[in-house]
C-alpha positions as CSV (number, residue, x, y, z in Angstrom):
1,M,-82.6,90.8,-47.4
2,T,-80.4,88.0,-49.2
3,V,-78.2,90.0,-51.5
4,E,-74.6,88.7,-51.6
5,W,-71.7,91.3,-51.6
6,A,-70.6,90.2,-54.9
7,S,-74.1,91.1,-56.5
8,F,-73.6,94.7,-55.2
9,I,-70.4,94.9,-57.1
10,D,-71.7,93.3,-60.3
11,V,-74.5,95.7,-60.6
12,L,-72.3,98.9,-60.6
13,G,-72.3,100.6,-63.9
14,K,-75.6,98.9,-65.0
15,R,-78.4,101.1,-66.4
16,E,-81.2,102.1,-64.1
17,D,-83.8,100.2,-66.1
18,S,-81.7,97.0,-66.5
19,V,-82.7,93.7,-65.3
20,E,-80.0,93.5,-62.7
21,V,-80.8,96.9,-61.1
22,I,-84.4,95.8,-61.0
23,N,-83.6,92.5,-59.5
24,L,-81.4,94.3,-56.8
25,C,-84.2,96.6,-55.8
26,Q,-86.5,93.7,-55.6
27,A,-84.1,91.7,-53.4
28,I,-83.6,94.6,-51.2
29,G,-87.4,94.2,-50.5
30,E,-88.7,97.8,-49.9
31,S,-89.8,100.6,-52.3
32,P,-87.2,103.3,-52.6
33,V,-87.7,107.1,-52.1
34,I,-86.5,108.5,-55.2
35,S,-84.9,112.0,-55.5
36,T,-82.5,114.0,-57.6
37,E,-80.1,116.7,-56.9
38,A,-81.1,120.4,-57.0
39,D,-80.6,122.2,-60.3
40,E,-78.4,124.6,-58.5
41,Y,-75.6,122.0,-58.1
42,N,-74.9,122.6,-61.8
43,D,-72.6,119.5,-62.1
44,P,-71.2,119.2,-65.6
45,D,-71.6,115.4,-65.4
46,G,-75.5,115.9,-64.8
47,K,-77.6,115.2,-61.7
48,T,-77.5,112.4,-59.6
49,K,-80.7,110.4,-59.1
50,Y,-80.9,108.8,-55.7
51,Y,-82.8,105.5,-54.8
52,K,-83.1,105.7,-50.9
53,F,-84.0,102.4,-49.1
54,F,-84.3,103.9,-45.6
55,H,-85.3,100.7,-43.8
56,S,-82.6,98.8,-45.5
57,G,-79.7,101.4,-44.7
58,I,-78.8,101.5,-48.6
59,E,-78.6,104.4,-50.9
60,M,-78.2,103.9,-54.7
61,G,-76.9,106.9,-56.9
62,F,-77.4,106.9,-60.7
63,R,-75.4,109.3,-63.0
64,K,-76.2,109.4,-66.6
65,D,-78.8,106.7,-66.1
66,C,-76.1,104.2,-64.7
67,L,-75.5,103.0,-61.1
68,S,-72.4,104.9,-59.9
69,H,-72.4,104.2,-56.2
70,L,-74.0,102.2,-53.4
71,H,-73.9,103.8,-50.0
72,F,-74.3,101.6,-46.8
73,Y,-75.3,103.1,-43.4
74,F,-74.2,101.1,-40.4
75,G,-75.9,103.4,-37.7
76,N,-79.2,105.3,-37.5
77,E,-78.3,108.4,-39.5
78,D,-80.0,110.7,-41.9
79,G,-83.1,108.8,-41.6
80,Y,-81.7,105.4,-42.4
81,S,-81.8,102.3,-40.3
82,P,-78.5,100.2,-40.0
83,F,-77.6,98.0,-42.9
84,T,-77.7,94.5,-41.7
85,G,-77.4,92.6,-45.0
86,N,-74.4,90.8,-46.4
87,F,-71.4,93.0,-46.6
88,I,-67.8,92.1,-47.3
89,P,-67.4,88.6,-45.7
90,G,-66.1,88.9,-42.2
91,I,-66.9,92.6,-41.8
92,K,-69.9,94.3,-40.3
93,G,-70.9,97.7,-39.1
94,G,-69.4,98.9,-35.9
95,M,-66.1,96.8,-36.4
96,D,-62.9,98.0,-35.3
97,R,-60.7,99.8,-38.0
98,T,-57.5,97.9,-37.0
99,F,-59.4,94.5,-37.5
100,I,-60.6,95.6,-40.8
101,T,-57.4,96.8,-42.1
102,K,-55.9,93.4,-41.0
103,L,-58.6,91.6,-43.2
104,L,-58.5,93.9,-46.2
105,G,-54.7,95.0,-46.2
106,K,-53.4,98.4,-46.4
107,P,-55.8,100.8,-48.0
108,T,-54.9,102.6,-51.4
109,L,-55.4,106.0,-49.5
110,S,-56.6,106.8,-45.9
111,G,-57.1,109.8,-43.6
112,E,-57.6,110.2,-40.0
113,G,-60.6,111.6,-38.3
114,K,-60.6,115.2,-36.9
115,V,-62.5,117.9,-35.4
116,D,-63.6,120.8,-37.6
117,M,-64.5,124.0,-35.7
118,L,-67.6,124.6,-38.1
119,L,-68.4,121.0,-38.9
120,G,-67.5,119.1,-35.7
121,W,-66.3,115.7,-36.0
122,I,-65.2,114.6,-39.6
123,N,-64.8,110.8,-40.0
124,G,-61.6,108.9,-40.5
125,W,-61.6,107.0,-43.8
126,A,-59.9,104.5,-45.9
127,K,-60.2,103.8,-49.6
128,Y,-59.6,100.5,-51.3
129,D,-59.2,100.4,-55.3
130,Y,-59.9,97.3,-57.0
131,R,-59.9,96.4,-60.8
132,N,-63.5,97.8,-61.5
133,H,-64.6,99.4,-58.4
134,S,-63.6,101.3,-55.1
135,L,-64.6,100.9,-51.5
136,H,-64.6,104.0,-49.2
137,L,-64.9,103.1,-45.6
138,Q,-65.6,105.6,-42.9
139,Y,-65.0,105.4,-39.3
140,T,-66.2,107.1,-36.1
141,E,-64.2,108.9,-33.5
142,H,-63.6,105.5,-31.8
143,N,-62.6,103.9,-35.0
144,H,-65.7,101.9,-35.6
145,L,-67.0,101.4,-39.2
146,C,-70.0,103.7,-39.5
147,H,-70.5,104.0,-43.5
148,A,-69.3,102.4,-46.7
149,T,-69.5,103.6,-50.2
150,L,-69.1,101.2,-53.2
151,M,-68.3,103.1,-56.4
152,K,-67.8,102.2,-60.0
153,K,-64.5,103.0,-61.3
154,L,-64.4,105.5,-64.1
């Protein structure tokens, strides 16, 4: 896969049937598994439609027919292979939280990981807000980058 980080950002908010989304899907290089949320979720904004690229470690989420988020998996989790494409320059999965914070600066919001008696480990996180998008990073109990979500700002 040869998709540049800026291309992921640029496609946010585009319609599912747009040339930009179609080109991104082709550049990822695998056919997605497509699914939608169950009717029981009863979300007032409508269902989310998911394009799951299991071998590439990417999930795309569409709300109201527009791309609302891209989720990147950096470990073997939920059936996804680790994302190995072009992420933020200088950052890749498994990197230390302190190092990433030095590169990106202080996050807009953040939280430490913790153990929940019912759920087990809940990842630490950091959210960075930019002009047109937000980036949400999650960290393991050892403070290594394990997930990232790129979201269109509303």
